[in-house]
N, C-alpha and C positions, 0 to 999 in steps of 0.2 A: 561161233556163234550160231547159238538157234536163230531159226526163222521162223516160229509160230509167235504169236500175239504177247504168248506168257514168258516174261523174261526173270519174272523174280525166280531166283533159281532157290527158295523155300516154297514158294509153291509147285515154284515143277517138280521139284524131289518129293513133296509130300501127296500128289496128284500122281506122280510114276510109283509113289509105294502102295496104293490105294488097291480091294481087293473087291472083287466084289458083295454087297453092300456092305461094305463100309461107307461110316458115314461123317463129312464135314460141316461146321460150320461156318457159313458168312455174317459176322455181328455187323450190326451198327457198334460207334463209339462207348455207346456205356452198358450194354449186355455185359452180366455179370459173369467168368469163367470159375465153373469146381475148380479146386484145386488138386495138381497132378493132370489139367487137360491142357496140353500143349498148344502156345499160342504164336500164332504168324501177327504181328502189329503190322500193319501197315498206313497207319493213322496219322497224318502229318498234322491237318488240321482241322475244323469243321470242318465235312464235306468234302475233304479230301482224302482218299480217295473214296468216291459215290458207292453206295452199293452194285450201279449198274457198273461204272468201272470195271470191278473186280469181278462181275459176273461175266463180261463181255471177254475177260483176258481166259477165264477159266474156261469158258464156251469153246475155246480154242484148242483146245487137248482132255477136258474131262466128259467124259460119256454118266450122265446120270438116269437111274432110273424109276426115280420118285425123287417128289421134294415134299419137306415138311416146314411150318409157319405158324405165326400163330393167331388164333382166330379173331383176337382183340386188336389187330392191324385196322385200321382206318381205313378209309376209303380210297385217301392216298396210295398206301402203303399197298392194298389189295389193288392197285392199279398197275403199282411196280412191280407187284410178284407176279401179276398174270402176265404182264410186256415181259419179264425176264425169263419165265417160264415158256412163253409163245414163241420166243427165240430158239431157245434149246431145242424147242418137238421139233422145229423149221426142219425137214429131212427126212422124219420119223415117223413109221410106221402108224405106231400107238402110242403112242406121247408118252409121258410119263406121268405116271398117279399121283396126285398133292392132296395133301392130309394136313389140313387143321386142328391144331389143341389149343385149348389153353395155355398162355400163356406162362404158367407157372408148369407146366406139363414140358414144354419146348424147354425151358432151364431145366428142370431137372433131368431131360435126354441128353442135354448138352452136355453131361459128364462121360459119358460114353462116343462121344464123336474123339476121331484121330486127332483133330487139332482145329481151332477157333479161330479163323481169318477174319480181324480184327479193321474195320475198315473208318474214315473217316465221318460216314454217315452221321446224319442226326434225327433224322425222318425215323419218329415213334414206331417202336415192332418192328423195324425193316434189319430183321431176324431171318437167317434161313436154312434150314439144314438141307444136304445135299444126299441122297444117296445113290454111291457109285455104284453104274449099272459095267456091262462090258461089251467090247465092242464087236463080238460073233457072234 
C-alpha cells in the first residue's frame, strides 16, 4: 500500500507516466472533454471532491513546471488558483509560471492533454492545466 497522499490508482498511474512538459487538466464538473482525451472521473456529487482536494493530493507526487487557467475566472476562482499554485511553489527556487488564456483557448488546449481529471467542483471556470516538470 502506498504511503503518500495520492491513493487513487488511476491518478498514480497517470503521474508515473508523465514526461517533461506533458499536460494534464484538473477540471470542474462541467468542462467539456474533447473526444479521444482520456478522462479520470472522480466526481461524486456537486463539490465532491473539490478542485483543491484533488490538487492537494496531486501535489504529493507531481512536479509541475507551469500552469494555465482561463482569464475569465472570477475573483473567487482566481483566489483558489493562486492559493493552490502558491502551495505548489512552496520550497521551489523559481516558482512556476502561470499563463492565463481565454476559456475558448483553454478548452481547445485540453485536446492535447494526456488526461482530464474531472472533479465535483462547481465554481465557474475552476479548471487548470498542469504542465509536468522534472524532479532534478
